[in-house]
C-alpha positions as CSV (number, residue, x, y, z in Angstrom):
1,X,65.4,15.2,62.8
2,X,67.0,15.4,59.4
3,X,68.8,12.6,58.4
4,X,71.9,12.8,56.1
5,X,73.6,9.6,54.4
6,X,77.5,9.1,56.0
7,X,80.3,8.8,53.5
8,X,80.9,5.1,55.3
9,X,78.5,3.6,56.7
10,X,79.5,0.8,59.2
11,X,77.0,-1.9,60.4
12,X,77.7,-4.3,63.0
13,X,75.4,-7.2,62.2
14,X,74.9,-9.4,58.6
15,X,71.7,-8.3,57.7
16,X,69.0,-7.0,58.7
17,X,66.6,-10.2,58.5
18,X,68.3,-11.2,61.8
19,X,67.1,-8.0,63.5
20,X,63.8,-8.3,63.2
21,X,61.8,-8.3,66.3
22,X,65.4,-7.6,68.6
23,X,65.8,-4.9,70.7
24,X,68.5,-2.2,69.1
25,X,70.2,0.7,70.0
26,X,71.1,3.8,67.6
27,X,73.5,5.6,67.8
28,X,75.4,8.5,65.9
29,X,78.6,10.3,66.5
30,X,79.3,7.8,69.6
31,X,75.6,9.6,71.2
32,X,72.8,7.2,71.7
33,X,70.0,8.0,69.6
34,X,67.1,5.6,70.8
35,X,66.7,2.3,71.7
36,X,63.7,0.0,70.5
37,X,62.6,-3.3,68.6
38,X,63.1,-3.5,64.9
39,X,59.5,-3.6,62.9
40,X,61.1,-4.3,59.5
41,X,64.3,-4.0,57.4
42,X,66.2,-4.0,54.2
43,X,68.0,-7.4,53.7
44,X,71.5,-6.0,53.6
45,X,70.7,-4.0,56.9
46,X,71.6,-0.7,55.6
47,X,67.9,0.8,56.6
48,X,66.2,-0.2,59.8
49,X,62.4,0.7,61.0
50,X,61.8,0.9,64.6
51,X,58.5,0.3,65.9
52,X,56.4,3.5,67.8
53,X,57.0,3.3,71.5
54,X,55.2,5.3,73.9
55,X,55.7,9.5,72.5
56,X,58.5,7.8,69.9
57,X,57.1,7.1,66.3
58,X,57.8,4.4,64.2
59,X,61.2,6.0,62.5
60,X,64.1,4.8,60.5
61,X,67.4,4.5,61.0
62,X,70.7,2.9,60.0
63,X,73.9,2.7,58.5
64,X,73.2,4.2,55.2
65,X,72.1,7.0,57.0
66,X,75.5,7.8,59.4
67,X,73.8,5.3,62.2
68,X,75.4,2.8,64.4
69,X,72.6,0.1,64.9
70,X,74.2,-2.7,67.6
71,X,71.8,-5.2,68.9
72,X,71.2,-5.7,72.2
73,X,70.0,-8.4,75.0
74,X,66.3,-8.2,75.8
């Protein structure tokens, strides 16, 4: 997948540290790309790393790339 920065990134949380270990849904243009657990994040929350799970590799997402990161309840 090629990541392209969005012109107007949006975020649904106050900062990346509040998401560590949390289950999140990653969306782009209203479509769900992935659901997973946040392994690490920048302090601003503009970039998050989802941990590897099953066949999904560790991957970087976030508003800086045009993704919407939505916290989910476990």
